[in-house]
C-alpha positions as CSV (number, residue, x, y, z in Angstrom):
1,X,-42.9,10.7,-11.1
2,X,-39.6,10.3,-12.9
3,X,-41.2,11.4,-16.2
4,X,-42.5,14.6,-14.5
5,X,-39.2,15.4,-12.9
6,X,-37.4,14.8,-16.2
7,X,-39.8,17.1,-18.0
8,X,-39.4,19.8,-15.3
9,X,-35.6,19.4,-15.6
10,X,-35.7,19.7,-19.3
11,X,-37.8,22.9,-19.0
12,X,-35.4,24.4,-16.5
13,X,-32.5,23.6,-18.9
14,X,-34.3,25.2,-21.8
15,X,-34.9,28.3,-19.7
16,X,-31.3,28.5,-18.7
17,X,-30.2,28.2,-22.4
18,X,-32.8,30.8,-23.5
19,X,-31.5,33.2,-20.8
20,X,-28.0,32.7,-22.0
21,X,-26.8,31.2,-18.7
22,X,-25.6,28.0,-20.5
23,X,-24.3,27.4,-24.0
24,X,-25.9,25.2,-26.6
25,X,-23.2,22.6,-26.1
26,X,-23.7,22.6,-22.3
27,X,-27.5,22.4,-22.8
28,X,-27.1,19.3,-25.1
29,X,-24.8,17.6,-22.6
30,X,-27.0,18.3,-19.6
31,X,-30.1,17.2,-21.5
32,X,-28.5,13.9,-22.4
33,X,-27.6,13.4,-18.8
34,X,-31.2,14.1,-17.7
35,X,-32.6,11.7,-20.2
36,X,-30.2,8.9,-19.3
37,X,-31.9,6.2,-17.2
38,X,-30.5,5.8,-13.7
39,X,-28.1,2.9,-13.1
40,X,-29.4,-0.1,-11.3
41,X,-28.0,-1.1,-7.9
42,X,-26.3,-4.1,-9.6
43,X,-24.6,-1.9,-12.2
44,X,-23.3,0.3,-9.4
45,X,-22.0,-2.7,-7.5
46,X,-20.3,-4.2,-10.6
47,X,-18.6,-0.9,-11.3
48,X,-17.4,-0.6,-7.7
49,X,-15.7,-4.0,-7.9
50,X,-14.3,-3.4,-11.4
51,X,-12.8,0.0,-10.9
52,X,-9.3,0.6,-9.5
53,X,-9.0,1.3,-5.8
54,X,-9.2,4.9,-4.8
55,X,-8.3,6.1,-1.3
56,X,-12.0,6.5,-0.4
57,X,-13.2,3.4,-2.2
58,X,-14.2,1.5,0.9
59,X,-15.9,4.5,2.4
60,X,-17.8,5.1,-0.8
61,X,-19.0,1.5,-0.9
62,X,-19.6,1.5,2.8
63,X,-19.1,-2.2,3.0
64,X,-15.9,-2.7,5.0
65,X,-16.7,-5.8,7.1
66,X,-16.8,-4.7,10.7
67,X,-14.5,-7.6,11.7
68,X,-11.9,-6.3,9.3
69,X,-11.7,-3.1,11.3
70,X,-10.3,-5.2,14.2
71,X,-7.5,-6.3,12.1
72,X,-6.8,-2.9,10.7
73,X,-6.7,-1.3,14.1
74,X,-4.5,-4.1,15.4
75,X,-2.1,-3.7,12.6
76,X,-2.0,0.1,13.1
77,X,-1.1,-0.4,16.8
78,X,1.6,-2.8,15.8
79,X,3.1,-0.2,13.5
80,X,3.1,2.3,16.3
81,X,4.7,-0.2,18.6
82,X,7.4,-1.1,16.1
83,X,8.3,2.6,15.6
84,X,8.5,3.1,19.4
85,X,10.5,-0.1,19.8
86,X,13.1,1.2,17.4
87,X,14.9,2.9,20.3
88,X,15.5,-0.4,22.0
89,X,15.6,-2.9,19.2
90,X,17.4,-0.8,16.6
91,X,16.7,0.8,13.2
92,X,16.0,-2.5,11.4
93,X,12.6,-2.7,13.0
94,X,11.7,0.6,11.2
95,X,11.8,-1.4,7.9
96,X,9.4,-3.9,9.4
97,X,7.2,-0.9,10.5
98,X,7.2,0.6,7.0
99,X,6.3,-2.8,5.4
100,X,3.5,-3.2,8.0
101,X,2.3,0.4,7.2
102,X,2.2,-0.4,3.5
103,X,0.2,-3.5,4.2
104,X,-2.2,-1.5,6.3
105,X,-2.8,0.9,3.5
106,X,-3.2,-1.9,1.0
107,X,-5.7,-3.7,3.2
108,X,-7.6,-0.5,3.9
109,X,-7.9,0.0,0.1
110,X,-8.9,-3.6,-0.4
111,X,-6.0,-4.8,-2.5
112,X,-5.6,-8.5,-3.0
113,X,-1.8,-8.3,-2.9
114,X,-2.0,-6.9,0.6
115,X,-4.3,-9.7,1.7
116,X,-2.0,-12.4,0.5
117,X,1.2,-10.7,1.6
118,X,-0.1,-10.1,5.1
119,X,-1.0,-13.8,5.5
120,X,2.4,-14.8,4.3
121,X,4.2,-12.3,6.6
122,X,2.2,-13.3,9.6
123,X,3.2,-16.9,9.0
124,X,6.8,-16.1,8.4
125,X,7.0,-13.8,11.5
126,X,5.6,-16.5,13.7
127,X,8.2,-19.0,12.3
128,X,11.0,-16.5,12.8
129,X,9.9,-15.6,16.3
130,X,9.7,-19.3,17.1
131,X,13.4,-19.6,16.5
132,X,14.0,-17.4,19.5
133,X,12.0,-19.7,21.7
134,X,8.7,-21.4,21.8
135,X,7.2,-19.0,24.3
136,X,8.2,-16.0,22.3
137,X,7.0,-17.6,19.1
138,X,3.6,-18.3,20.6
139,X,3.3,-14.8,21.9
140,X,4.0,-13.4,18.4
141,X,1.6,-15.8,16.9
142,X,-1.2,-14.8,19.3
143,X,-0.7,-11.1,18.6
144,X,-0.6,-11.7,14.9
145,X,-3.9,-13.6,15.1
146,X,-5.5,-10.2,15.9
147,X,-4.7,-9.3,12.3
148,X,-4.9,-12.8,10.7
149,X,-8.3,-14.0,12.0
150,X,-10.3,-10.9,11.0
151,X,-8.7,-10.9,7.6
152,X,-9.5,-14.6,7.0
153,X,-13.1,-13.9,8.1
154,X,-13.2,-11.0,5.5
155,X,-11.9,-13.0,2.6
156,X,-15.0,-12.4,0.6
157,X,-14.3,-8.7,0.7
158,X,-10.9,-9.1,-1.0
159,X,-12.0,-11.9,-3.3
160,X,-15.8,-11.4,-4.0
161,X,-17.7,-14.3,-5.3
162,X,-18.7,-13.9,-9.0
163,X,-22.3,-13.0,-9.5
164,X,-24.2,-15.0,-12.0
165,X,-25.2,-13.2,-15.2
166,X,-28.8,-12.6,-15.8
167,X,-28.9,-14.7,-19.0
168,X,-32.1,-16.7,-18.3
C-alpha cells in the first residue's frame, strides 16, 4: 500500500510541476521527501529525548507521568499562595515565589536541573522551617511532600534509562 501511495504522490507532484504550480527545485525536494522511508517509533523516541526542550515538548511526546501533574499543580498553588502571602509576610517571599515559578516551568519542560534544584530546595526549606519550631517544620515538610513525592516517582521521566543498541 505504501508503494501505491508513493507512486500516486509522485504522479501528483509531476502533475503540479507540469502545470507550473511548483518549480523544478520544489518538485525535487518534495519528491525526495516522498521517497524517504518513514521513521520508526524508536527513531522518533530517540529524537524526542535528544532534542532540546521546547515549550510544547511534553505535550508533543504525550508522556508526562500522571503522578507528576500532582506535583506540578501543587507547586503552582504554592506559587499563588506565596504571591498572596506577600502582603502579610513581606516582599522577600516574592523572590521565593519567582524561584518556585522558574522551577515549575523547568519541571514542566522536563529539565534535569529543575528536578535536582527542586529536591534540594524542598530539603532546605524544611530544614529552614524547622528552625522556627518543630511543628512548623513538619507542616512545611508535609506540604513540600506534595511536590517531592510525585517528582521522585517520576525520576525516569527526567533521567530516562538508556536503551540498549540493536547491535546483535
